[in-house]
mmCIF file of the N, C-alpha and C atoms, coordinates in Angstrom:
data_MODEL
# 
_entry.id   MODEL 
# 
loop_
_atom_site.group_PDB 
_atom_site.id 
_atom_site.type_symbol 
_atom_site.label_atom_id 
_atom_site.label_alt_id 
_atom_site.label_comp_id 
_atom_site.label_asym_id 
_atom_site.label_entity_id 
_atom_site.label_seq_id 
_atom_site.pdbx_PDB_ins_code 
_atom_site.Cartn_x 
_atom_site.Cartn_y 
_atom_site.Cartn_z 
_atom_site.occupancy 
_atom_site.B_iso_or_equiv 
_atom_site.pdbx_formal_charge 
_atom_site.auth_seq_id 
_atom_site.auth_comp_id 
_atom_site.auth_asym_id 
_atom_site.auth_atom_id 
_atom_site.pdbx_PDB_model_num 
ATOM 1   N N  . MET A 1 1  ? 73.011 -116.298 142.958 1.00 0.00 ? 1  MET A N  1 
ATOM 2   C CA . MET A 1 1  ? 73.249 -115.269 143.954 1.00 0.00 ? 1  MET A CA 1 
ATOM 3   C C  . MET A 1 1  ? 71.897 -114.833 144.515 1.00 0.00 ? 1  MET A C  1 
ATOM 4   N N  . LYS A 1 2  ? 71.843 -114.722 145.813 1.00 0.00 ? 2  LYS A N  1 
ATOM 5   C CA . LYS A 1 2  ? 70.606 -114.298 146.473 1.00 0.00 ? 2  LYS A CA 1 
ATOM 6   C C  . LYS A 1 2  ? 70.325 -112.836 146.131 1.00 0.00 ? 2  LYS A C  1 
ATOM 7   N N  . ASN A 1 3  ? 69.047 -112.515 145.910 1.00 0.00 ? 3  ASN A N  1 
ATOM 8   C CA . ASN A 1 3  ? 68.691 -111.133 145.589 1.00 0.00 ? 3  ASN A CA 1 
ATOM 9   C C  . ASN A 1 3  ? 67.290 -110.825 146.084 1.00 0.00 ? 3  ASN A C  1 
ATOM 10  N N  . CYS A 1 4  ? 66.979 -109.542 146.140 1.00 0.00 ? 4  CYS A N  1 
ATOM 11  C CA . CYS A 1 4  ? 65.646 -109.103 146.566 1.00 0.00 ? 4  CYS A CA 1 
ATOM 12  C C  . CYS A 1 4  ? 64.933 -108.380 145.418 1.00 0.00 ? 4  CYS A C  1 
ATOM 13  N N  . LEU A 1 5  ? 65.296 -108.746 144.204 1.00 0.00 ? 5  LEU A N  1 
ATOM 14  C CA . LEU A 1 5  ? 64.737 -108.084 143.025 1.00 0.00 ? 5  LEU A CA 1 
ATOM 15  C C  . LEU A 1 5  ? 63.216 -108.216 142.961 1.00 0.00 ? 5  LEU A C  1 
ATOM 16  N N  . GLN A 1 6  ? 62.712 -109.407 143.224 1.00 0.00 ? 6  GLN A N  1 
ATOM 17  C CA . GLN A 1 6  ? 61.268 -109.614 143.155 1.00 0.00 ? 6  GLN A CA 1 
ATOM 18  C C  . GLN A 1 6  ? 60.530 -108.724 144.159 1.00 0.00 ? 6  GLN A C  1 
ATOM 19  N N  . GLU A 1 7  ? 61.059 -108.621 145.360 1.00 0.00 ? 7  GLU A N  1 
ATOM 20  C CA . GLU A 1 7  ? 60.416 -107.781 146.373 1.00 0.00 ? 7  GLU A CA 1 
ATOM 21  C C  . GLU A 1 7  ? 60.423 -106.315 145.961 1.00 0.00 ? 7  GLU A C  1 
ATOM 22  N N  . ARG A 1 8  ? 61.567 -105.851 145.457 1.00 0.00 ? 8  ARG A N  1 
ATOM 23  C CA . ARG A 1 8  ? 61.666 -104.455 145.013 1.00 0.00 ? 8  ARG A CA 1 
ATOM 24  C C  . ARG A 1 8  ? 60.698 -104.182 143.869 1.00 0.00 ? 8  ARG A C  1 
ATOM 25  N N  . ARG A 1 9  ? 60.621 -105.113 142.942 1.00 0.00 ? 9  ARG A N  1 
ATOM 26  C CA . ARG A 1 9  ? 59.734 -104.948 141.780 1.00 0.00 ? 9  ARG A CA 1 
ATOM 27  C C  . ARG A 1 9  ? 58.278 -104.902 142.238 1.00 0.00 ? 9  ARG A C  1 
ATOM 28  N N  . ARG A 1 10 ? 57.913 -105.790 143.130 1.00 0.00 ? 10 ARG A N  1 
ATOM 29  C CA . ARG A 1 10 ? 56.530 -105.834 143.606 1.00 0.00 ? 10 ARG A CA 1 
ATOM 30  C C  . ARG A 1 10 ? 56.166 -104.596 144.420 1.00 0.00 ? 10 ARG A C  1 
ATOM 31  N N  . GLU A 1 11 ? 57.136 -104.066 145.181 1.00 0.00 ? 11 GLU A N  1 
ATOM 32  C CA . GLU A 1 11 ? 56.878 -102.832 145.936 1.00 0.00 ? 11 GLU A CA 1 
ATOM 33  C C  . GLU A 1 11 ? 56.473 -101.698 145.000 1.00 0.00 ? 11 GLU A C  1 
ATOM 34  N N  . ARG A 1 12 ? 57.011 -101.699 143.810 1.00 0.00 ? 12 ARG A N  1 
ATOM 35  C CA . ARG A 1 12 ? 56.668 -100.671 142.816 1.00 0.00 ? 12 ARG A CA 1 
ATOM 36  C C  . ARG A 1 12 ? 55.396 -100.990 142.055 1.00 0.00 ? 12 ARG A C  1 
ATOM 37  N N  . GLY A 1 13 ? 54.908 -102.203 142.227 1.00 0.00 ? 13 GLY A N  1 
ATOM 38  C CA . GLY A 1 13 ? 53.720 -102.615 141.487 1.00 0.00 ? 13 GLY A CA 1 
ATOM 39  C C  . GLY A 1 13 ? 54.024 -102.926 140.027 1.00 0.00 ? 13 GLY A C  1 
ATOM 40  N N  . TRP A 1 14 ? 55.274 -103.265 139.748 1.00 0.00 ? 14 TRP A N  1 
ATOM 41  C CA . TRP A 1 14 ? 55.688 -103.545 138.378 1.00 0.00 ? 14 TRP A CA 1 
ATOM 42  C C  . TRP A 1 14 ? 55.586 -105.030 138.072 1.00 0.00 ? 14 TRP A C  1 
ATOM 43  N N  . SER A 1 15 ? 55.214 -105.335 136.853 1.00 0.00 ? 15 SER A N  1 
ATOM 44  C CA . SER A 1 15 ? 55.258 -106.721 136.383 1.00 0.00 ? 15 SER A CA 1 
ATOM 45  C C  . SER A 1 15 ? 56.688 -107.053 135.955 1.00 0.00 ? 15 SER A C  1 
ATOM 46  N N  . GLN A 1 16 ? 56.948 -108.323 135.780 1.00 0.00 ? 16 GLN A N  1 
ATOM 47  C CA . GLN A 1 16 ? 58.258 -108.724 135.270 1.00 0.00 ? 16 GLN A CA 1 
ATOM 48  C C  . GLN A 1 16 ? 58.484 -108.131 133.883 1.00 0.00 ? 16 GLN A C  1 
ATOM 49  N N  . GLN A 1 17 ? 57.426 -108.092 133.088 1.00 0.00 ? 17 GLN A N  1 
ATOM 50  C CA . GLN A 1 17 ? 57.551 -107.552 131.740 1.00 0.00 ? 17 GLN A CA 1 
ATOM 51  C C  . GLN A 1 17 ? 57.868 -106.061 131.762 1.00 0.00 ? 17 GLN A C  1 
ATOM 52  N N  . ARG A 1 18 ? 57.250 -105.323 132.654 1.00 0.00 ? 18 ARG A N  1 
ATOM 53  C CA . ARG A 1 18 ? 57.528 -103.885 132.728 1.00 0.00 ? 18 ARG A CA 1 
ATOM 54  C C  . ARG A 1 18 ? 58.996 -103.638 133.098 1.00 0.00 ? 18 ARG A C  1 
ATOM 55  N N  . LEU A 1 19 ? 59.517 -104.397 134.052 1.00 0.00 ? 19 LEU A N  1 
ATOM 56  C CA . LEU A 1 19 ? 60.915 -104.244 134.421 1.00 0.00 ? 19 LEU A CA 1 
ATOM 57  C C  . LEU A 1 19 ? 61.815 -104.641 133.254 1.00 0.00 ? 19 LEU A C  1 
ATOM 58  N N  . ALA A 1 20 ? 61.479 -105.731 132.606 1.00 0.00 ? 20 ALA A N  1 
ATOM 59  C CA . ALA A 1 20 ? 62.265 -106.172 131.445 1.00 0.00 ? 20 ALA A CA 1 
ATOM 60  C C  . ALA A 1 20 ? 62.294 -105.099 130.369 1.00 0.00 ? 20 ALA A C  1 
ATOM 61  N N  . ASP A 1 21 ? 61.147 -104.504 130.091 1.00 0.00 ? 21 ASP A N  1 
ATOM 62  C CA . ASP A 1 21 ? 61.073 -103.439 129.083 1.00 0.00 ? 21 ASP A CA 1 
ATOM 63  C C  . ASP A 1 21 ? 61.919 -102.241 129.486 1.00 0.00 ? 21 ASP A C  1 
ATOM 64  N N  . ALA A 1 22 ? 61.893 -101.887 130.763 1.00 0.00 ? 22 ALA A N  1 
ATOM 65  C CA . ALA A 1 22 ? 62.673 -100.738 131.246 1.00 0.00 ? 22 ALA A CA 1 
ATOM 66  C C  . ALA A 1 22 ? 64.172 -100.978 131.095 1.00 0.00 ? 22 ALA A C  1 
ATOM 67  N N  . LEU A 1 23 ? 64.568 -102.246 131.144 1.00 0.00 ? 23 LEU A N  1 
ATOM 68  C CA . LEU A 1 23 ? 65.988 -102.588 131.074 1.00 0.00 ? 23 LEU A CA 1 
ATOM 69  C C  . LEU A 1 23 ? 66.433 -103.044 129.686 1.00 0.00 ? 23 LEU A C  1 
ATOM 70  N N  . GLY A 1 24 ? 65.479 -103.276 128.800 1.00 0.00 ? 24 GLY A N  1 
ATOM 71  C CA . GLY A 1 24 ? 65.821 -103.747 127.460 1.00 0.00 ? 24 GLY A CA 1 
ATOM 72  C C  . GLY A 1 24 ? 66.265 -105.197 127.436 1.00 0.00 ? 24 GLY A C  1 
ATOM 73  N N  . VAL A 1 25 ? 65.680 -106.007 128.326 1.00 0.00 ? 25 VAL A N  1 
ATOM 74  C CA . VAL A 1 25 ? 65.977 -107.433 128.366 1.00 0.00 ? 25 VAL A CA 1 
ATOM 75  C C  . VAL A 1 25 ? 64.670 -108.201 128.253 1.00 0.00 ? 25 VAL A C  1 
ATOM 76  N N  . SER A 1 26 ? 64.766 -109.520 128.177 1.00 0.00 ? 26 SER A N  1 
ATOM 77  C CA . SER A 1 26 ? 63.557 -110.336 128.081 1.00 0.00 ? 26 SER A CA 1 
ATOM 78  C C  . SER A 1 26 ? 62.952 -110.583 129.461 1.00 0.00 ? 26 SER A C  1 
ATOM 79  N N  . ARG A 1 27 ? 61.684 -110.908 129.468 1.00 0.00 ? 27 ARG A N  1 
ATOM 80  C CA . ARG A 1 27 ? 61.006 -111.279 130.717 1.00 0.00 ? 27 ARG A CA 1 
ATOM 81  C C  . ARG A 1 27 ? 61.672 -112.518 131.309 1.00 0.00 ? 27 ARG A C  1 
ATOM 82  N N  . ARG A 1 28 ? 62.095 -113.435 130.453 1.00 0.00 ? 28 ARG A N  1 
ATOM 83  C CA . ARG A 1 28 ? 62.773 -114.660 130.896 1.00 0.00 ? 28 ARG A CA 1 
ATOM 84  C C  . ARG A 1 28 ? 64.041 -114.310 131.680 1.00 0.00 ? 28 ARG A C  1 
ATOM 85  N N  . THR A 1 29 ? 64.754 -113.262 131.266 1.00 0.00 ? 29 THR A N  1 
ATOM 86  C CA . THR A 1 29 ? 65.954 -112.827 131.990 1.00 0.00 ? 29 THR A CA 1 
ATOM 87  C C  . THR A 1 29 ? 65.595 -112.391 133.398 1.00 0.00 ? 29 THR A C  1 
ATOM 88  N N  . ILE A 1 30 ? 64.529 -111.616 133.522 1.00 0.00 ? 30 ILE A N  1 
ATOM 89  C CA . ILE A 1 30 ? 64.091 -111.153 134.847 1.00 0.00 ? 30 ILE A CA 1 
ATOM 90  C C  . ILE A 1 30 ? 63.689 -112.340 135.719 1.00 0.00 ? 30 ILE A C  1 
ATOM 91  N N  . ILE A 1 31 ? 62.943 -113.269 135.153 1.00 0.00 ? 31 ILE A N  1 
ATOM 92  C CA . ILE A 1 31 ? 62.533 -114.464 135.898 1.00 0.00 ? 31 ILE A CA 1 
ATOM 93  C C  . ILE A 1 31 ? 63.768 -115.218 136.396 1.00 0.00 ? 31 ILE A C  1 
ATOM 94  N N  . SER A 1 32 ? 64.736 -115.416 135.513 1.00 0.00 ? 32 SER A N  1 
ATOM 95  C CA . SER A 1 32 ? 65.948 -116.170 135.870 1.00 0.00 ? 32 SER A CA 1 
ATOM 96  C C  . SER A 1 32 ? 66.756 -115.478 136.962 1.00 0.00 ? 32 SER A C  1 
ATOM 97  N N  . ILE A 1 33 ? 66.843 -114.160 136.896 1.00 0.00 ? 33 ILE A N  1 
ATOM 98  C CA . ILE A 1 33 ? 67.559 -113.421 137.941 1.00 0.00 ? 33 ILE A CA 1 
ATOM 99  C C  . ILE A 1 33 ? 66.816 -113.534 139.265 1.00 0.00 ? 33 ILE A C  1 
ATOM 100 N N  . GLU A 1 34 ? 65.506 -113.309 139.238 1.00 0.00 ? 34 GLU A N  1 
ATOM 101 C CA . GLU A 1 34 ? 64.714 -113.375 140.470 1.00 0.00 ? 34 GLU A CA 1 
ATOM 102 C C  . GLU A 1 34 ? 64.816 -114.750 141.129 1.00 0.00 ? 34 GLU A C  1 
ATOM 103 N N  . GLN A 1 35 ? 64.876 -115.795 140.335 1.00 0.00 ? 35 GLN A N  1 
ATOM 104 C CA . GLN A 1 35 ? 64.935 -117.156 140.872 1.00 0.00 ? 35 GLN A CA 1 
ATOM 105 C C  . GLN A 1 35 ? 66.353 -117.591 141.220 1.00 0.00 ? 35 GLN A C  1 
ATOM 106 N N  . GLY A 1 36 ? 67.328 -116.708 140.981 1.00 0.00 ? 36 GLY A N  1 
ATOM 107 C CA . GLY A 1 36 ? 68.704 -117.020 141.323 1.00 0.00 ? 36 GLY A CA 1 
ATOM 108 C C  . GLY A 1 36 ? 69.386 -117.990 140.377 1.00 0.00 ? 36 GLY A C  1 
ATOM 109 N N  . ARG A 1 37 ? 68.801 -118.205 139.206 1.00 0.00 ? 37 ARG A N  1 
ATOM 110 C CA . ARG A 1 37 ? 69.399 -119.115 138.226 1.00 0.00 ? 37 ARG A CA 1 
ATOM 111 C C  . ARG A 1 37 ? 70.377 -118.416 137.298 1.00 0.00 ? 37 ARG A C  1 
ATOM 112 N N  . PHE A 1 38 ? 70.355 -117.097 137.312 1.00 0.00 ? 38 PHE A N  1 
ATOM 113 C CA . PHE A 1 38 ? 71.194 -116.305 136.416 1.00 0.00 ? 38 PHE A CA 1 
ATOM 114 C C  . PHE A 1 38 ? 71.698 -115.092 137.166 1.00 0.00 ? 38 PHE A C  1 
ATOM 115 N N  . ASP A 1 39 ? 72.998 -114.877 137.140 1.00 0.00 ? 39 ASP A N  1 
ATOM 116 C CA . ASP A 1 39 ? 73.581 -113.675 137.723 1.00 0.00 ? 39 ASP A CA 1 
ATOM 117 C C  . ASP A 1 39 ? 73.743 -112.650 136.610 1.00 0.00 ? 39 ASP A C  1 
ATOM 118 N N  . PRO A 1 40 ? 73.245 -111.446 136.810 1.00 0.00 ? 40 PRO A N  1 
ATOM 119 C CA . PRO A 1 40 ? 73.317 -110.446 135.746 1.00 0.00 ? 40 PRO A CA 1 
ATOM 120 C C  . PRO A 1 40 ? 74.751 -109.991 135.490 1.00 0.00 ? 40 PRO A C  1 
ATOM 121 N N  . SER A 1 41 ? 74.978 -109.524 134.291 1.00 0.00 ? 41 SER A N  1 
ATOM 122 C CA . SER A 1 41 ? 76.270 -108.913 133.977 1.00 0.00 ? 41 SER A CA 1 
ATOM 123 C C  . SER A 1 41 ? 76.404 -107.646 134.811 1.00 0.00 ? 41 SER A C  1 
ATOM 124 N N  . LEU A 1 42 ? 77.608 -107.156 134.925 1.00 0.00 ? 42 LEU A N  1 
ATOM 125 C CA . LEU A 1 42 ? 77.826 -105.934 135.703 1.00 0.00 ? 42 LEU A CA 1 
ATOM 126 C C  . LEU A 1 42 ? 77.034 -104.755 135.138 1.00 0.00 ? 42 LEU A C  1 
ATOM 127 N N  . PRO A 1 43 ? 77.034 -104.538 133.805 1.00 0.00 ? 43 PRO A N  1 
ATOM 128 C CA . PRO A 1 43 ? 76.213 -103.432 133.284 1.00 0.00 ? 43 PRO A CA 1 
ATOM 129 C C  . PRO A 1 43 ? 74.729 -103.593 133.607 1.00 0.00 ? 43 PRO A C  1 
ATOM 130 N N  . LEU A 1 44 ? 74.211 -104.829 133.536 1.00 0.00 ? 44 LEU A N  1 
ATOM 131 C CA . LEU A 1 44 ? 72.799 -105.040 133.865 1.00 0.00 ? 44 LEU A CA 1 
ATOM 132 C C  . LEU A 1 44 ? 72.554 -104.824 135.358 1.00 0.00 ? 44 LEU A C  1 
ATOM 133 N N  . ALA A 1 45 ? 73.480 -105.248 136.196 1.00 0.00 ? 45 ALA A N  1 
ATOM 134 C CA . ALA A 1 45 ? 73.343 -105.022 137.638 1.00 0.00 ? 45 ALA A CA 1 
ATOM 135 C C  . ALA A 1 45 ? 73.313 -103.521 137.943 1.00 0.00 ? 45 ALA A C  1 
ATOM 136 N N  . PHE A 1 46 ? 74.168 -102.753 137.273 1.00 0.00 ? 46 PHE A N  1 
ATOM 137 C CA . PHE A 1 46 ? 74.146 -101.296 137.461 1.00 0.00 ? 46 PHE A CA 1 
ATOM 138 C C  . PHE A 1 46 ? 72.820 -100.710 136.986 1.00 0.00 ? 46 PHE A C  1 
ATOM 139 N N  . SER A 1 47 ? 72.297 -101.213 135.880 1.00 0.00 ? 47 SER A N  1 
ATOM 140 C CA . SER A 1 47 ? 71.006 -100.727 135.370 1.00 0.00 ? 47 SER A CA 1 
ATOM 141 C C  . SER A 1 47 ? 69.881 -101.046 136.343 1.00 0.00 ? 47 SER A C  1 
ATOM 142 N N  . LEU A 1 48 ? 69.907 -102.244 136.910 1.00 0.00 ? 48 LEU A N  1 
ATOM 143 C CA . LEU A 1 48 ? 68.896 -102.606 137.906 1.00 0.00 ? 48 LEU A CA 1 
ATOM 144 C C  . LEU A 1 48 ? 68.969 -101.686 139.113 1.00 0.00 ? 48 LEU A C  1 
ATOM 145 N N  . ALA A 1 49 ? 70.174 -101.430 139.587 1.00 0.00 ? 49 ALA A N  1 
ATOM 146 C CA . ALA A 1 49 ? 70.340 -100.535 140.734 1.00 0.00 ? 49 ALA A CA 1 
ATOM 147 C C  . ALA A 1 49 ? 69.838 -99.133  140.400 1.00 0.00 ? 49 ALA A C  1 
ATOM 148 N N  . ALA A 1 50 ? 70.094 -98.674  139.190 1.00 0.00 ? 50 ALA A N  1 
ATOM 149 C CA . ALA A 1 50 ? 69.629 -97.343  138.783 1.00 0.00 ? 50 ALA A CA 1 
ATOM 150 C C  . ALA A 1 50 ? 68.104 -97.287  138.752 1.00 0.00 ? 50 ALA A C  1 
ATOM 151 N N  . VAL A 1 51 ? 67.467 -98.335  138.238 1.00 0.00 ? 51 VAL A N  1 
ATOM 152 C CA . VAL A 1 51 ? 65.999 -98.377  138.173 1.00 0.00 ? 51 VAL A CA 1 
ATOM 153 C C  . VAL A 1 51 ? 65.404 -98.278  139.574 1.00 0.00 ? 51 VAL A C  1 
ATOM 154 N N  . PHE A 1 52 ? 66.023 -98.954  140.530 1.00 0.00 ? 52 PHE A N  1 
ATOM 155 C CA . PHE A 1 52 ? 65.500 -98.968  141.894 1.00 0.00 ? 52 PHE A CA 1 
ATOM 156 C C  . PHE A 1 52 ? 66.150 -97.925  142.800 1.00 0.00 ? 52 PHE A C  1 
ATOM 157 N N  . ALA A 1 53 ? 66.975 -97.071  142.217 1.00 0.00 ? 53 ALA A N  1 
ATOM 158 C CA . ALA A 1 53 ? 67.632 -95.978  142.945 1.00 0.00 ? 53 ALA A CA 1 
ATOM 159 C C  . ALA A 1 53 ? 68.324 -96.480  144.216 1.00 0.00 ? 53 ALA A C  1 
ATOM 160 N N  . CYS A 1 54 ? 69.149 -97.512  144.031 1.00 0.00 ? 54 CYS A N  1 
ATOM 161 C CA . CYS A 1 54 ? 69.881 -98.074  145.156 1.00 0.00 ? 54 CYS A CA 1 
ATOM 162 C C  . CYS A 1 54 ? 71.242 -98.561  144.676 1.00 0.00 ? 54 CYS A C  1 
ATOM 163 N N  . ARG A 1 55 ? 71.997 -99.147  145.584 1.00 0.00 ? 55 ARG A N  1 
ATOM 164 C CA . ARG A 1 55 ? 73.299 -99.712  145.227 1.00 0.00 ? 55 ARG A CA 1 
ATOM 165 C C  . ARG A 1 55 ? 73.115 -101.168 144.790 1.00 0.00 ? 55 ARG A C  1 
ATOM 166 N N  . ILE A 1 56 ? 74.036 -101.662 144.008 1.00 0.00 ? 56 ILE A N  1 
ATOM 167 C CA . ILE A 1 56 ? 73.996 -103.067 143.595 1.00 0.00 ? 56 ILE A CA 1 
ATOM 168 C C  . ILE A 1 56 ? 73.932 -103.967 144.830 1.00 0.00 ? 56 ILE A C  1 
ATOM 169 N N  . GLU A 1 57 ? 74.702 -103.618 145.849 1.00 0.00 ? 57 GLU A N  1 
ATOM 170 C CA . GLU A 1 57 ? 74.737 -104.418 147.072 1.00 0.00 ? 57 GLU A CA 1 
ATOM 171 C C  . GLU A 1 57 ? 73.389 -104.466 147.788 1.00 0.00 ? 57 GLU A C  1 
ATOM 172 N N  . ASP A 1 58 ? 72.539 -103.474 147.522 1.00 0.00 ? 58 ASP A N  1 
ATOM 173 C CA . ASP A 1 58 ? 71.211 -103.467 148.121 1.00 0.00 ? 58 ASP A CA 1 
ATOM 174 C C  . ASP A 1 58 ? 70.285 -104.481 147.444 1.00 0.00 ? 58 ASP A C  1 
ATOM 175 N N  . LEU A 1 59 ? 70.624 -104.883 146.221 1.00 0.00 ? 59 LEU A N  1 
ATOM 176 C CA . LEU A 1 59 ? 69.817 -105.840 145.464 1.00 0.00 ? 59 LEU A CA 1 
ATOM 177 C C  . LEU A 1 59 ? 70.362 -107.262 145.539 1.00 0.00 ? 59 LEU A C  1 
ATOM 178 N N  . PHE A 1 60 ? 71.683 -107.393 145.561 1.00 0.00 ? 60 PHE A N  1 
ATOM 179 C CA . PHE A 1 60 ? 72.322 -108.707 145.464 1.00 0.00 ? 60 PHE A CA 1 
ATOM 180 C C  . PHE A 1 60 ? 73.213 -108.985 146.655 1.00 0.00 ? 60 PHE A C  1 
ATOM 181 N N  . ASP A 1 61 ? 73.157 -110.226 147.135 1.00 0.00 ? 61 ASP A N  1 
ATOM 182 C CA . ASP A 1 61 ? 73.989 -110.646 148.260 1.00 0.00 ? 61 ASP A CA 1 
ATOM 183 C C  . ASP A 1 61 ? 74.820 -111.849 147.822 1.00 0.00 ? 61 ASP A C  1 
ATOM 184 N N  . PRO A 1 62 ? 76.079 -111.624 147.472 1.00 0.00 ? 62 PRO A N  1 
ATOM 185 C CA . PRO A 1 62 ? 76.902 -112.744 147.012 1.00 0.00 ? 62 PRO A CA 1 
ATOM 186 C C  . PRO A 1 62 ? 77.143 -113.788 148.097 1.00 0.00 ? 62 PRO A C  1 
ATOM 187 N N  . ARG A 1 63 ? 76.981 -113.427 149.348 1.00 0.00 ? 63 ARG A N  1 
ATOM 188 C CA . ARG A 1 63 ? 77.148 -114.403 150.429 1.00 0.00 ? 63 ARG A CA 1 
ATOM 189 C C  . ARG A 1 63 ? 76.048 -115.437 150.426 1.00 0.00 ? 63 ARG A C  1 
ATOM 190 N N  . GLY A 1 64 ? 74.939 -115.138 149.767 1.00 0.00 ? 64 GLY A N  1 
ATOM 191 C CA . GLY A 1 64 ? 73.833 -116.088 149.672 1.00 0.00 ? 64 GLY A CA 1 
ATOM 192 C C  . GLY A 1 64 ? 74.037 -117.117 148.579 1.00 0.00 ? 64 GLY A C  1 
ATOM 193 N N  . GLU A 1 65 ? 75.127 -117.008 147.870 1.00 0.00 ? 65 GLU A N  1 
ATOM 194 C CA . GLU A 1 65 ? 75.412 -117.913 146.764 1.00 0.00 ? 65 GLU A CA 1 
ATOM 195 C C  . GLU A 1 65 ? 75.928 -119.239 147.286 1.00 0.00 ? 65 GLU A C  1 
ATOM 196 N N  . THR A 1 66 ? 75.424 -120.323 146.745 1.00 0.00 ? 66 THR A N  1 
ATOM 197 C CA . THR A 1 66 ? 75.918 -121.653 147.068 1.00 0.00 ? 66 THR A CA 1 
ATOM 198 C C  . THR A 1 66 ? 76.446 -122.273 145.794 1.00 0.00 ? 66 THR A C  1 
ATOM 199 N N  . ARG A 1 67 ? 77.726 -122.542 145.791 1.00 0.00 ? 67 ARG A N  1 
ATOM 200 C CA . ARG A 1 67 ? 78.344 -123.173 144.634 1.00 0.00 ? 67 ARG A CA 1 
ATOM 201 C C  . ARG A 1 67 ? 78.450 -124.668 144.893 1.00 0.00 ? 67 ARG A C  1 
ATOM 202 N N  . PRO A 1 68 ? 78.468 -125.491 143.843 1.00 0.00 ? 68 PRO A N  1 
ATOM 203 C CA . PRO A 1 68 ? 78.566 -126.946 144.040 1.00 0.00 ? 68 PRO A CA 1 
ATOM 204 C C  . PRO A 1 68 ? 79.749 -127.338 144.911 1.00 0.00 ? 68 PRO A C  1 
ATOM 205 N N  . ASP A 1 69 ? 80.909 -126.687 144.771 1.00 0.00 ? 69 ASP A N  1 
ATOM 206 C CA . ASP A 1 69 ? 82.096 -127.012 145.561 1.00 0.00 ? 69 ASP A CA 1 
ATOM 207 C C  . ASP A 1 69 ? 81.861 -126.766 147.044 1.00 0.00 ? 69 ASP A C  1 
ATOM 208 N N  . ASP A 1 70 ? 81.040 -125.767 147.378 1.00 0.00 ? 70 ASP A N  1 
ATOM 209 C CA . ASP A 1 70 ? 80.789 -125.411 148.774 1.00 0.00 ? 70 ASP A CA 1 
ATOM 210 C C  . ASP A 1 70 ? 79.986 -126.492 149.506 1.00 0.00 ? 70 ASP A C  1 
ATOM 211 N N  . ARG A 1 71 ? 79.185 -127.242 148.795 1.00 0.00 ? 71 ARG A N  1 
ATOM 212 C CA . ARG A 1 71 ? 78.333 -128.235 149.422 1.00 0.00 ? 71 ARG A CA 1 
ATOM 213 C C  . ARG A 1 71 ? 79.102 -129.468 149.877 1.00 0.00 ? 71 ARG A C  1 
ATOM 214 N N  . ARG A 1 72 ? 80.265 -129.683 149.337 1.00 0.00 ? 72 ARG A N  1 
ATOM 215 C CA . ARG A 1 72 ? 81.044 -130.853 149.700 1.00 0.00 ? 72 ARG A CA 1 
ATOM 216 C C  . ARG A 1 72 ? 81.780 -130.674 151.021 1.00 0.00 ? 72 ARG A C  1 
ATOM 217 N N  . HIS A 1 73 ? 81.925 -129.464 151.498 1.00 0.00 ? 73 HIS A N  1 
ATOM 218 C CA . HIS A 1 73 ? 82.718 -129.205 152.707 1.00 0.00 ? 73 HIS A CA 1 
ATOM 219 C C  . HIS A 1 73 ? 81.844 -129.054 153.916 1.00 0.00 ? 73 HIS A C  1 
# 
């Protein structure tokens, strides 16, 4: 899923590790979300939105998602 997590994090001057620590997850989780390889659980998505004082929709765009089935059409 497309997201702007990296941009939001950098605007705050936060490292991936600092964000991970704030959320109680690993740095690898943050990297995977930023790169679009991992979609966060709903509770984690809410936590991310709370950290950045925005809505989940402001961070994630499900329309940016490309599924393998979509590429065949």
